[in-house]
KENUSE-737096 format. One record per residue: residue number from 0; residue in one letter; x, y, z of N, C-alpha, C in turn. Coordinates in nm, 3 decimals. Last residue first. Layout:
N
NULUM   pos   code     neast    nnorth       nup    caeast   canorth      caup     ceast    cnorth       cup
NULUM   NUM      A         X         Y         Z         X         Y         Z         X         Y         Z
...
This chain:
90
NULUM   pos   code     neast    nnorth       nup    caeast   canorth      caup     ceast    cnorth       cup
NULUM    89      T    -1.486    -1.463    -1.359    -1.373    -1.534    -1.297    -1.362    -1.674    -1.348
NULUM    88      G    -1.551    -1.169    -1.558    -1.585    -1.305    -1.511    -1.463    -1.370    -1.450
NULUM    87      R    -1.559    -0.827    -1.463    -1.493    -0.938    -1.534    -1.539    -1.070    -1.475
NULUM    86      Q    -1.652    -0.618    -1.318    -1.744    -0.676    -1.415    -1.683    -0.791    -1.492
NULUM    85      S    -1.448    -0.526    -1.160    -1.568    -0.571    -1.090    -1.668    -0.636    -1.185
NULUM    84      E    -1.266    -0.434    -1.351    -1.237    -0.558    -1.279    -1.363    -0.614    -1.213
NULUM    83      P    -1.429    -0.310    -1.647    -1.377    -0.291    -1.511    -1.361    -0.425    -1.441
NULUM    82      A    -1.318    -0.404    -1.973    -1.423    -0.410    -1.871    -1.360    -0.387    -1.734
NULUM    81      A    -1.145    -0.169    -2.181    -1.149    -0.294    -2.104    -1.260    -0.288    -2.003
NULUM    80      G    -1.121     0.077    -2.306    -1.209    -0.023    -2.365    -1.212    -0.156    -2.293
NULUM    79      N    -0.985     0.276    -2.181    -0.910     0.197    -2.279    -0.992     0.083    -2.337
NULUM    78      E    -1.173     0.365    -2.003    -1.125     0.458    -2.105    -1.053     0.384    -2.217
NULUM    77      E    -1.186     0.146    -1.834    -1.302     0.181    -1.916    -1.261     0.272    -2.031
NULUM    76      S    -0.932     0.164    -1.717    -0.971     0.044    -1.792    -1.087     0.075    -1.885
NULUM    75      L    -0.949     0.412    -1.588    -0.851     0.393    -1.695    -0.886     0.272    -1.781
NULUM    74      S    -1.146     0.352    -1.403    -1.175     0.454    -1.504    -1.075     0.445    -1.620
NULUM    73      E    -1.014     0.160    -1.249    -1.132     0.121    -1.326    -1.163     0.224    -1.434
NULUM    72      A    -0.815     0.319    -1.134    -0.777     0.208    -1.221    -0.894     0.164    -1.308
NULUM    71      F    -0.979     0.491    -0.982    -0.892     0.546    -1.086    -0.854     0.436    -1.186
NULUM    70      E    -1.091     0.309    -0.802    -1.177     0.384    -0.894    -1.097     0.441    -1.011
NULUM    69      R    -0.856     0.231    -0.667    -0.936     0.131    -0.740    -1.026     0.200    -0.842
NULUM    68      L    -0.781     0.473    -0.546    -0.692     0.410    -0.644    -0.767     0.308    -0.729
NULUM    67      T    -1.003     0.506    -0.375    -0.974     0.605    -0.478    -0.884     0.548    -0.587
NULUM    66      D    -0.971     0.281    -0.209    -1.092     0.297    -0.291    -1.069     0.396    -0.405
NULUM    65      L    -0.725     0.346    -0.090    -0.735     0.226    -0.174    -0.859     0.233    -0.263
NULUM    64      M    -0.797     0.578     0.055    -0.696     0.585    -0.051    -0.706     0.466    -0.145
NULUM    63      E    -0.987     0.466     0.232    -1.027     0.571     0.139    -0.927     0.584     0.023
NULUM    62      A    -0.827     0.286     0.374    -0.940     0.236     0.294    -0.984     0.339     0.191
NULUM    61      A    -0.652     0.468     0.501    -0.599     0.368     0.408    -0.710     0.316     0.317
NULUM    60      E    -0.832     0.608     0.663    -0.757     0.680     0.560    -0.703     0.583     0.456
NULUM    59      A    -0.914     0.396     0.830    -1.013     0.466     0.746    -0.943     0.542     0.632
NULUM    58      E    -0.678     0.324     0.966    -0.743     0.228     0.876    -0.842     0.296     0.782
NULUM    57      N    -0.435     0.592     0.947    -0.528     0.507     1.020    -0.604     0.421     0.918
NULUM    56      L    -0.090     0.587     0.842    -0.231     0.620     0.822    -0.315     0.542     0.922
NULUM    55      I     0.236     0.724     0.835     0.144     0.628     0.896     0.002     0.679     0.876
NULUM    54      S     0.476     0.758     0.568     0.385     0.812     0.669     0.294     0.701     0.719
NULUM    53      I     0.657     0.615     0.420     0.682     0.758     0.436     0.586     0.825     0.533
NULUM    52      A     0.835     0.329     0.379     0.715     0.379     0.445     0.740     0.526     0.475
NULUM    51      F     0.984     0.253     0.069     0.998     0.321     0.198     0.860     0.358     0.251
NULUM    50      G     0.948     0.156    -0.188     1.003     0.067    -0.086     1.022     0.127     0.051
NULUM    49      V     0.836     0.376    -0.330     0.962     0.315    -0.372     1.030     0.236    -0.260
NULUM    48      H     0.627     0.430    -0.066     0.675     0.490    -0.192     0.815     0.438    -0.217
NULUM    47      V     0.349     0.364     0.126     0.477     0.311     0.077     0.507     0.375    -0.058
NULUM    46      V     0.194     0.462     0.413     0.204     0.495     0.271     0.343     0.451     0.228
NULUM    45      V     0.064     0.215     0.641     0.163     0.314     0.602     0.148     0.344     0.453
NULUM    44      Y    -0.121     0.098     0.918    -0.113     0.120     0.774    -0.012     0.231     0.748
NULUM    43      N    -0.045    -0.137     1.180    -0.062    -0.001     1.128    -0.059    -0.003     0.976
NULUM    42      G     0.027    -0.398     1.228    -0.116    -0.370     1.216    -0.145    -0.228     1.168
NULUM    41      V     0.307    -0.320     1.422     0.240    -0.422     1.342     0.090    -0.394     1.345
NULUM    40      K     0.379     0.034     1.422     0.357    -0.094     1.491     0.291    -0.191     1.395
NULUM    39      V     0.605     0.312     1.395     0.505     0.221     1.338     0.498     0.091     1.418
NULUM    38      E     0.806     0.483     1.465     0.702     0.460     1.565     0.595     0.361     1.518
NULUM    37      P     0.969     0.525     1.243     1.015     0.434     1.348     0.910     0.402     1.454
NULUM    36      T     0.954     0.594     0.956     0.837     0.581     1.044     0.870     0.488     1.161
NULUM    35      Y     1.185     0.583     0.816     1.119     0.713     0.820     0.997     0.713     0.913
NULUM    34      E     1.254     0.309     0.834     1.338     0.409     0.900     1.271     0.546     0.911
NULUM    33      L     1.139     0.092     0.715     1.057     0.167     0.810     1.135     0.278     0.881
NULUM    32      C     1.128    -0.050     0.397     1.212     0.017     0.496     1.122     0.104     0.583
NULUM    31      I     0.971    -0.364     0.318     0.979    -0.218     0.312     1.072    -0.167     0.421
NULUM    30      E     0.883    -0.638     0.122     0.972    -0.588     0.225     0.983    -0.438     0.207
NULUM    29      K     0.542    -0.726     0.058     0.669    -0.667     0.015     0.751    -0.629     0.136
NULUM    28      F     0.276    -0.926    -0.053     0.362    -0.886     0.058     0.495    -0.837     0.003
NULUM    27      I    -0.051    -0.904    -0.171     0.091    -0.907    -0.208     0.171    -0.853    -0.091
NULUM    26      G    -0.313    -0.861    -0.108    -0.264    -0.998    -0.103    -0.118    -1.013    -0.142
NULUM    25      G    -0.340    -0.580    -0.115    -0.403    -0.663    -0.218    -0.351    -0.805    -0.222
NULUM    24      V    -0.053    -0.543     0.064    -0.159    -0.469    -0.006    -0.212    -0.559    -0.117
NULUM    23      E     0.154    -0.560     0.346     0.063    -0.628     0.253    -0.034    -0.529     0.194
NULUM    22      A     0.496    -0.561     0.448     0.366    -0.495     0.439     0.285    -0.563     0.329
NULUM    21      R     0.759    -0.610     0.674     0.681    -0.664     0.563     0.547    -0.593     0.566
NULUM    20      G     1.047    -0.404     0.753     0.923    -0.474     0.779     0.867    -0.536     0.653
NULUM    19      M     1.322    -0.249     0.931     1.255    -0.300     0.812     1.125    -0.367     0.851
NULUM    18      L     1.572    -0.045     1.027     1.439    -0.088     1.067     1.362    -0.124     0.941
NULUM    17      L     1.910    -0.156     0.973     1.795    -0.072     0.936     1.666    -0.132     0.991
NULUM    16      G     2.120    -0.332     1.010     2.118    -0.210     1.088     2.003    -0.115     1.057
NULUM    15      D     2.050    -0.551     0.851     2.168    -0.471     0.816     2.166    -0.334     0.885
NULUM    14      K     1.737    -0.531     0.980     1.816    -0.599     0.878     1.929    -0.505     0.838
NULUM    13      H     1.484    -0.584     1.222     1.605    -0.511     1.181     1.682    -0.596     1.080
NULUM    12      Y     1.124    -0.581     1.181     1.251    -0.641     1.219     1.366    -0.550     1.179
NULUM    11      I     0.779    -0.652     1.172     0.882    -0.549     1.189     1.008    -0.618     1.239
NULUM    10      D     0.488    -0.727     0.980     0.605    -0.774     1.053     0.706    -0.660     1.060
NULUM     9      T     0.281    -0.603     0.851     0.256    -0.735     0.909     0.371    -0.788     0.992
NULUM     8      V     0.124    -0.306     0.772     0.248    -0.363     0.823     0.216    -0.495     0.895
NULUM     7      K    -0.057    -0.249     0.480    -0.067    -0.286     0.621     0.062    -0.355     0.664
NULUM     6      A    -0.039     0.038     0.266    -0.014    -0.103     0.292    -0.018    -0.128     0.442
NULUM     5      P    -0.106     0.272     0.008    -0.126     0.231     0.146    -0.108     0.079     0.160
NULUM     4      I     0.142     0.405    -0.206     0.036     0.307    -0.191     0.018     0.272    -0.044
NULUM     3      G     0.224     0.691    -0.388     0.241     0.617    -0.264     0.119     0.528    -0.246
NULUM     2      L     0.372     0.793    -0.685     0.254     0.737    -0.623     0.292     0.661    -0.497
NULUM     1      C     0.453     1.034    -0.926     0.493     0.957    -0.809     0.367     0.912    -0.737
NULUM     0      M     0.485     1.055    -1.273     0.397     1.069    -1.159     0.452     0.981    -1.047
């Protein structure tokens, strides 16, 4: 299964002749290639697949995708007998 994850672009720069950036999802920052989305701006959300931003999303679309992914992860946890993250003690 291939999966693209929505992430917020926090920095844009050039590296080795490529348009690159940093993006954040869930408090984790990753370097991503922005060559497929050259019009992206800091603060935009993008769908990241294997280190490449493949499309730009608005904030509502990103939130909806993240909620769906969270629900999917929780359903897998419940299916495997683990308590959903929202019910785990800290």
